[in-house]
Biopython code that builds the backbone (N, CA, C, O; Angstrom):
import numpy as np
from Bio.PDB.StructureBuilder import StructureBuilder

atoms = [
    (1, "MET", "N", (107.600, 65.729, 129.909)),
    (1, "MET", "CA", (107.235, 67.081, 129.504)),
    (1, "MET", "C", (106.693, 67.056, 128.081)),
    (1, "MET", "O", (107.083, 66.228, 127.258)),
    (2, "MET", "N", (105.800, 67.969, 127.822)),
    (2, "MET", "CA", (105.177, 68.036, 126.502)),
    (2, "MET", "C", (106.127, 68.673, 125.487)),
    (2, "MET", "O", (107.020, 69.440, 125.845)),
    (3, "ASN", "N", (105.918, 68.345, 124.242)),
    (3, "ASN", "CA", (106.685, 68.951, 123.171)),
    (3, "ASN", "C", (105.808, 70.001, 122.500)),
    (3, "ASN", "O", (104.881, 69.649, 121.770)),
    (4, "PRO", "N", (106.083, 71.289, 122.734)),
    (4, "PRO", "CA", (105.222, 72.328, 122.177)),
    (4, "PRO", "C", (105.526, 72.664, 120.723)),
    (4, "PRO", "O", (104.836, 73.488, 120.122)),
    (5, "HIS", "N", (106.551, 72.034, 120.151)),
    (5, "HIS", "CA", (107.017, 72.407, 118.817)),
    (5, "HIS", "C", (105.900, 72.311, 117.781)),
    (5, "HIS", "O", (105.291, 71.257, 117.600)),
    (6, "GLY", "N", (105.647, 73.422, 117.110)),
    (6, "GLY", "CA", (104.680, 73.433, 116.020)),
    (6, "GLY", "C", (103.226, 73.424, 116.455)),
    (6, "GLY", "O", (102.335, 73.294, 115.615)),
    (7, "LYS", "N", (102.968, 73.560, 117.743)),
    (7, "LYS", "CA", (101.583, 73.523, 118.220)),
    (7, "LYS", "C", (101.155, 74.911, 118.672)),
    (7, "LYS", "O", (101.966, 75.700, 119.157)),
    (8, "SER", "N", (99.890, 75.190, 118.507)),
    (8, "SER", "CA", (99.363, 76.468, 118.973)),
    (8, "SER", "C", (99.227, 76.441, 120.491)),
    (8, "SER", "O", (99.207, 75.375, 121.107)),
    (9, "SER", "N", (99.134, 77.616, 121.078)),
    (9, "SER", "CA", (98.949, 77.691, 122.531)),
    (9, "SER", "C", (97.651, 77.014, 122.945)),
    (9, "SER", "O", (97.586, 76.409, 124.015)),
    (10, "VAL", "N", (96.619, 77.106, 122.119)),
    (10, "VAL", "CA", (95.342, 76.460, 122.439)),
    (10, "VAL", "C", (95.520, 74.945, 122.494)),
    (10, "VAL", "O", (95.025, 74.288, 123.410)),
    (11, "CYS", "N", (96.228, 74.394, 121.507)),
    (11, "CYS", "CA", (96.478, 72.949, 121.455)),
    (11, "CYS", "C", (97.299, 72.497, 122.667)),
    (11, "CYS", "O", (96.982, 71.485, 123.293)),
    (12, "ILE", "N", (98.352, 73.247, 122.995)),
    (12, "ILE", "CA", (99.200, 72.897, 124.140)),
    (12, "ILE", "C", (98.377, 72.904, 125.422)),
    (12, "ILE", "O", (98.472, 71.984, 126.235)),
    (13, "LEU", "N", (97.566, 73.947, 125.600)),
    (13, "LEU", "CA", (96.749, 74.048, 126.811)),
    (13, "LEU", "C", (95.784, 72.872, 126.913)),
    (13, "LEU", "O", (95.649, 72.269, 127.978)),
    (14, "HIS", "N", (95.111, 72.541, 125.806)),
    (14, "HIS", "CA", (94.146, 71.440, 125.844)),
    (14, "HIS", "C", (94.828, 70.124, 126.195)),
    (14, "HIS", "O", (94.312, 69.352, 127.003)),
    (15, "GLU", "N", (95.979, 69.867, 125.595)),
    (15, "GLU", "CA", (96.712, 68.630, 125.915)),
    (15, "GLU", "C", (97.101, 68.587, 127.388)),
    (15, "GLU", "O", (96.937, 67.563, 128.052)),
    (16, "TYR", "N", (97.611, 69.692, 127.888)),
    (16, "TYR", "CA", (98.055, 69.734, 129.282)),
    (16, "TYR", "C", (96.884, 69.519, 130.244)),
    (16, "TYR", "O", (96.972, 68.709, 131.167)),
    (17, "VAL", "N", (95.809, 70.237, 130.028)),
    (17, "VAL", "CA", (94.661, 70.155, 130.941)),
    (17, "VAL", "C", (94.033, 68.761, 130.898)),
    (17, "VAL", "O", (93.667, 68.212, 131.937)),
    (18, "GLN", "N", (93.909, 68.193, 129.704)),
    (18, "GLN", "CA", (93.344, 66.845, 129.597)),
    (18, "GLN", "C", (94.225, 65.835, 130.321)),
    (18, "GLN", "O", (93.714, 64.938, 130.992)),
    (19, "HIS", "N", (95.531, 65.969, 130.193)),
    (19, "HIS", "CA", (96.458, 65.019, 130.811)),
    (19, "HIS", "C", (96.546, 65.218, 132.319)),
    (19, "HIS", "O", (96.449, 64.256, 133.080)),
    (20, "ALA", "N", (96.730, 66.467, 132.753)),
    (20, "ALA", "CA", (97.001, 66.745, 134.164)),
    (20, "ALA", "C", (95.740, 66.842, 135.016)),
    (20, "ALA", "O", (95.746, 66.464, 136.188)),
    (21, "MET", "N", (94.660, 67.348, 134.425)),
    (21, "MET", "CA", (93.470, 67.623, 135.216)),
    (21, "MET", "C", (92.267, 66.780, 134.819)),
    (21, "MET", "O", (91.236, 66.802, 135.491)),
    (22, "ARG", "N", (92.401, 66.039, 133.727)),
    (22, "ARG", "CA", (91.308, 65.204, 133.221)),
    (22, "ARG", "C", (90.040, 66.028, 132.976)),
    (22, "ARG", "O", (88.925, 65.578, 133.240)),
    (23, "GLN", "N", (90.239, 67.224, 132.473)),
    (23, "GLN", "CA", (89.113, 68.098, 132.156)),
    (23, "GLN", "C", (89.338, 68.731, 130.797)),
    (23, "GLN", "O", (90.398, 68.582, 130.189)),
    (24, "GLN", "N", (88.335, 69.431, 130.342)),
    (24, "GLN", "CA", (88.384, 70.115, 129.058)),
    (24, "GLN", "C", (88.252, 71.613, 129.314)),
    (24, "GLN", "O", (87.261, 72.043, 129.904)),
    (25, "PRO", "N", (89.225, 72.419, 128.886)),
    (25, "PRO", "CA", (89.056, 73.858, 129.065)),
    (25, "PRO", "C", (87.964, 74.401, 128.144)),
    (25, "PRO", "O", (87.791, 73.928, 127.021)),
    (26, "THR", "N", (87.246, 75.382, 128.629)),
    (26, "THR", "CA", (86.268, 76.082, 127.793)),
    (26, "THR", "C", (86.628, 77.563, 127.819)),
    (26, "THR", "O", (87.494, 77.989, 128.583)),
    (27, "TYR", "N", (85.967, 78.326, 126.993)),
    (27, "TYR", "CA", (86.283, 79.744, 126.865)),
    (27, "TYR", "C", (85.004, 80.559, 126.948)),
    (27, "TYR", "O", (83.972, 80.179, 126.395)),
    (28, "THR", "N", (85.086, 81.684, 127.647)),
    (28, "THR", "CA", (83.985, 82.639, 127.626)),
    (28, "THR", "C", (84.484, 83.866, 126.881)),
    (28, "THR", "O", (85.607, 84.327, 127.088)),
    (29, "TYR", "N", (83.634, 84.381, 126.017)),
    (29, "TYR", "CA", (84.006, 85.528, 125.184)),
    (29, "TYR", "C", (83.181, 86.747, 125.565)),
    (29, "TYR", "O", (82.020, 86.642, 125.959)),
    (30, "ARG", "N", (83.814, 87.900, 125.435)),
    (30, "ARG", "CA", (83.110, 89.170, 125.624)),
    (30, "ARG", "C", (83.509, 90.092, 124.485)),
    (30, "ARG", "O", (84.632, 90.047, 123.983)),
    (31, "GLU", "N", (82.556, 90.930, 124.091)),
    (31, "GLU", "CA", (82.884, 91.972, 123.126)),
    (31, "GLU", "C", (83.118, 93.251, 123.898)),
    (31, "GLU", "O", (82.307, 93.648, 124.736)),
    (32, "LEU", "N", (84.243, 93.895, 123.604)),
    (32, "LEU", "CA", (84.652, 95.097, 124.319)),
    (32, "LEU", "C", (84.479, 96.319, 123.419)),
    (32, "LEU", "O", (84.479, 96.215, 122.192)),
    (33, "GLU", "N", (84.335, 97.452, 124.046)),
    (33, "GLU", "CA", (84.256, 98.687, 123.260)),
    (33, "GLU", "C", (85.654, 99.262, 123.115)),
    (33, "GLU", "O", (85.975, 100.329, 123.638)),
    (34, "ASN", "N", (86.474, 98.514, 122.388)),
    (34, "ASN", "CA", (87.862, 98.904, 122.166)),
    (34, "ASN", "C", (88.188, 98.579, 120.713)),
    (34, "ASN", "O", (88.159, 97.415, 120.313)),
    (35, "ALA", "N", (88.491, 99.583, 119.939)),
    (35, "ALA", "CA", (88.692, 99.371, 118.506)),
    (35, "ALA", "C", (89.868, 98.447, 118.199)),
    (35, "ALA", "O", (89.804, 97.655, 117.260)),
    (36, "ALA", "N", (90.941, 98.544, 118.985)),
    (36, "ALA", "CA", (92.141, 97.744, 118.702)),
    (36, "ALA", "C", (91.951, 96.285, 119.096)),
    (36, "ALA", "O", (92.371, 95.386, 118.366)),
    (37, "THR", "N", (91.331, 96.044, 120.230)),
    (37, "THR", "CA", (91.126, 94.668, 120.709)),
    (37, "THR", "C", (89.664, 94.522, 121.155)),
    (37, "THR", "O", (89.366, 94.579, 122.348)),
    (38, "PRO", "N", (88.761, 94.333, 120.190)),
    (38, "PRO", "CA", (87.332, 94.303, 120.533)),
    (38, "PRO", "C", (86.854, 93.009, 121.191)),
    (38, "PRO", "O", (85.689, 92.917, 121.577)),
    (39, "TYR", "N", (87.720, 92.018, 121.324)),
    (39, "TYR", "CA", (87.291, 90.749, 121.918)),
    (39, "TYR", "C", (88.181, 90.367, 123.098)),
    (39, "TYR", "O", (89.386, 90.620, 123.104)),
    (40, "SER", "N", (87.550, 89.750, 124.093)),
    (40, "SER", "CA", (88.323, 89.129, 125.170)),
    (40, "SER", "C", (87.850, 87.696, 125.299)),
    (40, "SER", "O", (86.699, 87.376, 125.000)),
    (41, "ALA", "N", (88.744, 86.845, 125.746)),
    (41, "ALA", "CA", (88.429, 85.440, 125.998)),
    (41, "ALA", "C", (89.023, 85.076, 127.341)),
    (41, "ALA", "O", (90.100, 85.546, 127.706)),
    (42, "GLU", "N", (88.312, 84.232, 128.077)),
    (42, "GLU", "CA", (88.800, 83.784, 129.375)),
    (42, "GLU", "C", (88.723, 82.268, 129.425)),
    (42, "GLU", "O", (87.710, 81.677, 129.049)),
    (43, "VAL", "N", (89.796, 81.641, 129.890)),
    (43, "VAL", "CA", (89.834, 80.183, 130.012)),
    (43, "VAL", "C", (89.104, 79.778, 131.292)),
    (43, "VAL", "O", (89.339, 80.336, 132.363)),
    (44, "VAL", "N", (88.212, 78.794, 131.154)),
    (44, "VAL", "CA", (87.492, 78.256, 132.301)),
    (44, "VAL", "C", (87.735, 76.753, 132.344)),
    (44, "VAL", "O", (87.517, 76.051, 131.356)),
    (45, "ILE", "N", (88.189, 76.263, 133.498)),
    (45, "ILE", "CA", (88.415, 74.828, 133.687)),
    (45, "ILE", "C", (87.662, 74.435, 134.949)),
    (45, "ILE", "O", (87.965, 74.915, 136.042)),
    (46, "GLY", "N", (86.685, 73.562, 134.788)),
    (46, "GLY", "CA", (85.811, 73.263, 135.913)),
    (46, "GLY", "C", (85.037, 74.523, 136.250)),
    (46, "GLY", "O", (84.392, 75.103, 135.377)),
    (47, "ASP", "N", (85.091, 74.954, 137.496)),
    (47, "ASP", "CA", (84.430, 76.196, 137.901)),
    (47, "ASP", "C", (85.417, 77.338, 138.085)),
    (47, "ASP", "O", (85.047, 78.418, 138.546)),
    (48, "MET", "N", (86.677, 77.099, 137.725)),
    (48, "MET", "CA", (87.721, 78.107, 137.958)),
    (48, "MET", "C", (88.036, 78.875, 136.677)),
    (48, "MET", "O", (88.093, 78.308, 135.586)),
    (49, "LYS", "N", (88.238, 80.176, 136.841)),
    (49, "LYS", "CA", (88.637, 81.018, 135.720)),
    (49, "LYS", "C", (90.150, 81.218, 135.783)),
    (49, "LYS", "O", (90.723, 81.384, 136.860)),
    (50, "TYR", "N", (90.783, 81.199, 134.615)),
    (50, "TYR", "CA", (92.237, 81.334, 134.554)),
    (50, "TYR", "C", (92.616, 82.513, 133.666)),
    (50, "TYR", "O", (92.162, 83.632, 133.905)),
    (51, "GLY", "N", (93.431, 82.287, 132.659)),
    (51, "GLY", "CA", (93.971, 83.387, 131.860)),
    (51, "GLY", "C", (92.945, 84.103, 131.011)),
    (51, "GLY", "O", (91.949, 83.525, 130.576)),
    (52, "ILE", "N", (93.215, 85.376, 130.787)),
    (52, "ILE", "CA", (92.397, 86.214, 129.915)),
    (52, "ILE", "C", (93.277, 86.700, 128.777)),
    (52, "ILE", "O", (94.449, 87.025, 128.971)),
    (53, "GLY", "N", (92.694, 86.744, 127.587)),
    (53, "GLY", "CA", (93.415, 87.275, 126.438)),
    (53, "GLY", "C", (92.550, 88.259, 125.681)),
    (53, "GLY", "O", (91.322, 88.213, 125.754)),
    (54, "TYR", "N", (93.202, 89.148, 124.956)),
    (54, "TYR", "CA", (92.502, 90.161, 124.171)),
    (54, "TYR", "C", (92.997, 90.105, 122.746)),
    (54, "TYR", "O", (94.157, 89.774, 122.500)),
    (55, "GLY", "N", (92.122, 90.428, 121.800)),
    (55, "GLY", "CA", (92.554, 90.401, 120.419)),
    (55, "GLY", "C", (91.579, 91.061, 119.480)),
    (55, "GLY", "O", (90.481, 91.460, 119.869)),
    (56, "SER", "N", (91.998, 91.170, 118.231)),
    (56, "SER", "CA", (91.157, 91.777, 117.201)),
    (56, "SER", "C", (90.130, 90.782, 116.673)),
    (56, "SER", "O", (89.214, 91.156, 115.940)),
    (57, "SER", "N", (90.286, 89.515, 117.047)),
    (57, "SER", "CA", (89.311, 88.478, 116.665)),
    (57, "SER", "C", (89.141, 87.543, 117.861)),
    (57, "SER", "O", (89.966, 87.525, 118.774)),
    (58, "LYS", "N", (88.058, 86.769, 117.839)),
    (58, "LYS", "CA", (87.862, 85.789, 118.914)),
    (58, "LYS", "C", (88.997, 84.776, 118.915)),
    (58, "LYS", "O", (89.446, 84.345, 119.977)),
    (59, "LYS", "N", (89.463, 84.394, 117.734)),
    (59, "LYS", "CA", (90.551, 83.411, 117.637)),
    (59, "LYS", "C", (91.819, 83.938, 118.301)),
    (59, "LYS", "O", (92.490, 83.211, 119.034)),
    (60, "GLN", "N", (92.143, 85.197, 118.045)),
    (60, "GLN", "CA", (93.348, 85.777, 118.642)),
    (60, "GLN", "C", (93.188, 85.893, 120.158)),
    (60, "GLN", "O", (94.122, 85.602, 120.905)),
    (61, "ALA", "N", (92.014, 86.314, 120.611)),
    (61, "ALA", "CA", (91.769, 86.443, 122.053)),
    (61, "ALA", "C", (91.874, 85.078, 122.734)),
    (61, "ALA", "O", (92.429, 84.962, 123.827)),
    (62, "LYS", "N", (91.335, 84.049, 122.079)),
    (62, "LYS", "CA", (91.401, 82.685, 122.621)),
    (62, "LYS", "C", (92.856, 82.228, 122.737)),
    (62, "LYS", "O", (93.252, 81.649, 123.748)),
    (63, "ALA", "N", (93.653, 82.494, 121.687)),
    (63, "ALA", "CA", (95.068, 82.095, 121.706)),
    (63, "ALA", "C", (95.817, 82.814, 122.829)),
    (63, "ALA", "O", (96.641, 82.204, 123.510)),
    (64, "GLU", "N", (95.540, 84.094, 123.025)),
    (64, "GLU", "CA", (96.210, 84.851, 124.085)),
    (64, "GLU", "C", (95.782, 84.353, 125.463)),
    (64, "GLU", "O", (96.602, 84.283, 126.378)),
    (65, "ALA", "N", (94.507, 84.008, 125.617)),
    (65, "ALA", "CA", (94.020, 83.474, 126.894)),
    (65, "ALA", "C", (94.671, 82.127, 127.191)),
    (65, "ALA", "O", (95.055, 81.855, 128.329)),
    (66, "ALA", "N", (94.794, 81.288, 126.168)),
    (66, "ALA", "CA", (95.440, 79.987, 126.342)),
    (66, "ALA", "C", (96.896, 80.176, 126.742)),
    (66, "ALA", "O", (97.393, 79.484, 127.631)),
    (67, "LYS", "N", (97.582, 81.109, 126.089)),
    (67, "LYS", "CA", (98.988, 81.372, 126.396)),
    (67, "LYS", "C", (99.134, 81.844, 127.849)),
    (67, "LYS", "O", (100.019, 81.380, 128.568)),
    (68, "ALA", "N", (98.265, 82.764, 128.277)),
    (68, "ALA", "CA", (98.330, 83.266, 129.655)),
    (68, "ALA", "C", (98.099, 82.136, 130.657)),
    (68, "ALA", "O", (98.724, 82.105, 131.717)),
    (69, "THR", "N", (97.207, 81.215, 130.323)),
    (69, "THR", "CA", (96.904, 80.097, 131.218)),
    (69, "THR", "C", (98.069, 79.115, 131.273)),
    (69, "THR", "O", (98.398, 78.608, 132.345)),
    (70, "ILE", "N", (98.693, 78.840, 130.133)),
    (70, "ILE", "CA", (99.870, 77.967, 130.108)),
    (70, "ILE", "C", (100.958, 78.547, 131.010)),
    (70, "ILE", "O", (101.613, 77.816, 131.753)),
    (71, "GLU", "N", (101.144, 79.863, 130.941)),
    (71, "GLU", "CA", (102.174, 80.502, 131.753)),
    (71, "GLU", "C", (101.873, 80.364, 133.245)),
    (71, "GLU", "O", (102.796, 80.327, 134.059)),
    (72, "LEU", "N", (100.595, 80.288, 133.610)),
    (72, "LEU", "CA", (100.231, 80.057, 135.013)),
    (72, "LEU", "C", (100.581, 78.630, 135.435)),
    (72, "LEU", "O", (101.163, 78.414, 136.498)),
    (73, "PHE", "N", (100.224, 77.662, 134.594)),
    (73, "PHE", "CA", (100.419, 76.247, 134.926)),
    (73, "PHE", "C", (101.853, 75.783, 134.739)),
    (73, "PHE", "O", (102.371, 75.005, 135.539)),
    (74, "ILE", "N", (102.494, 76.263, 133.679)),
    (74, "ILE", "CA", (103.836, 75.783, 133.306)),
    (74, "ILE", "C", (104.718, 76.998, 133.032)),
    (74, "ILE", "O", (104.992, 77.306, 131.872)),
    (75, "PRO", "N", (105.170, 77.695, 134.084)),
    (75, "PRO", "CA", (105.942, 78.932, 133.875)),
    (75, "PRO", "C", (107.182, 78.745, 132.995)),
    (75, "PRO", "O", (107.580, 79.664, 132.280)),
    (76, "GLN", "N", (107.784, 77.568, 133.049)),
    (76, "GLN", "CA", (109.008, 77.357, 132.259)),
    (76, "GLN", "C", (108.737, 77.305, 130.756)),
    (76, "GLN", "O", (109.683, 77.319, 129.969)),
    (77, "MET", "N", (107.476, 77.246, 130.338)),
    (77, "MET", "CA", (107.168, 77.239, 128.900)),
    (77, "MET", "C", (107.045, 78.645, 128.336)),
    (77, "MET", "O", (106.920, 78.807, 127.122)),
    (78, "LYS", "N", (107.076, 79.655, 129.177)),
    (78, "LYS", "CA", (106.891, 81.031, 128.709)),
    (78, "LYS", "C", (107.872, 81.392, 127.592)),
    (78, "LYS", "O", (107.470, 81.969, 126.582)),
    (79, "ASP", "N", (109.154, 81.059, 127.765)),
    (79, "ASP", "CA", (110.151, 81.395, 126.755)),
    (79, "ASP", "C", (109.857, 80.713, 125.433)),
    (79, "ASP", "O", (110.026, 81.312, 124.371)),
    (80, "GLN", "N", (109.413, 79.453, 125.490)),
    (80, "GLN", "CA", (109.104, 78.742, 124.255)),
    (80, "GLN", "C", (107.899, 79.364, 123.552)),
    (80, "GLN", "O", (107.869, 79.436, 122.324)),
    (81, "LEU", "N", (106.915, 79.811, 124.316)),
    (81, "LEU", "CA", (105.731, 80.424, 123.726)),
    (81, "LEU", "C", (106.071, 81.783, 123.117)),
    (81, "LEU", "O", (105.518, 82.156, 122.082)),
    (82, "ASP", "N", (106.970, 82.517, 123.750)),
    (82, "ASP", "CA", (107.343, 83.831, 123.240)),
    (82, "ASP", "C", (108.082, 83.752, 121.911)),
    (82, "ASP", "O", (108.049, 84.696, 121.122)),
    (83, "ARG", "N", (108.750, 82.626, 121.660)),
    (83, "ARG", "CA", (109.565, 82.483, 120.462)),
    (83, "ARG", "C", (108.747, 82.171, 119.221)),
    (83, "ARG", "O", (109.243, 82.310, 118.103)),
    (84, "LYS", "N", (107.511, 81.756, 119.400)),
    (84, "LYS", "CA", (106.749, 81.370, 118.216)),
    (84, "LYS", "C", (105.478, 82.169, 118.098)),
    (84, "LYS", "O", (104.999, 82.741, 119.078)),
    (85, "SER", "N", (104.937, 82.210, 116.915)),
    (85, "SER", "CA", (103.670, 82.889, 116.690)),
    (85, "SER", "C", (102.559, 82.095, 117.341)),
    (85, "SER", "O", (102.538, 80.867, 117.258)),
    (86, "VAL", "N", (101.640, 82.780, 117.985)),
    (86, "VAL", "CA", (100.600, 82.078, 118.745)),
    (86, "VAL", "C", (99.381, 81.828, 117.870)),
    (86, "VAL", "O", (98.703, 80.815, 118.042)),
    (87, "VAL", "N", (99.091, 82.715, 116.952)),
    (87, "VAL", "CA", (97.870, 82.579, 116.153)),
    (87, "VAL", "C", (98.191, 82.005, 114.795)),
    (87, "VAL", "O", (97.292, 81.816, 113.976)),
]
sb = StructureBuilder()
sb.init_structure("model")
sb.init_model(0)
sb.init_chain("A")
sb.init_seg("    ")
for serial, (resi, resn, name, xyz) in enumerate(atoms, 1):
    if name == "N":
        sb.init_residue(resn, " ", resi, " ")
    sb.init_atom(name, np.array(xyz, "f"), 0.0, 1.0, " ", f" {name:<3s}", serial, name[0])
structure = sb.get_structure()
C-alpha cells in the first residue's frame, strides 16, 4: 500500500495510476459561470473520465478531482485524505 503521508492528492493519484495502470492521468479544465467555484477539472486516464473537482482556482479544482478519483480507486484512503489539507 502507498504511504500518502505528506503528499498531495494529485501526487498520490499520479503514483497510483502509474503503478497500477501504467498510464499518466491528465486533466480537462472548464471555466464555469459560478463566482464561488469558477473552475472545474476532470481526471482522464486513457479514454475514461473519472473524478470531477471544483474550485476557486485550477489548482484547487485539480486537487479536488484527484481526491475524488482516489476515492473511486482506493475507497479506504478516503479517511486519510479527509484528515489533511488537499491544496
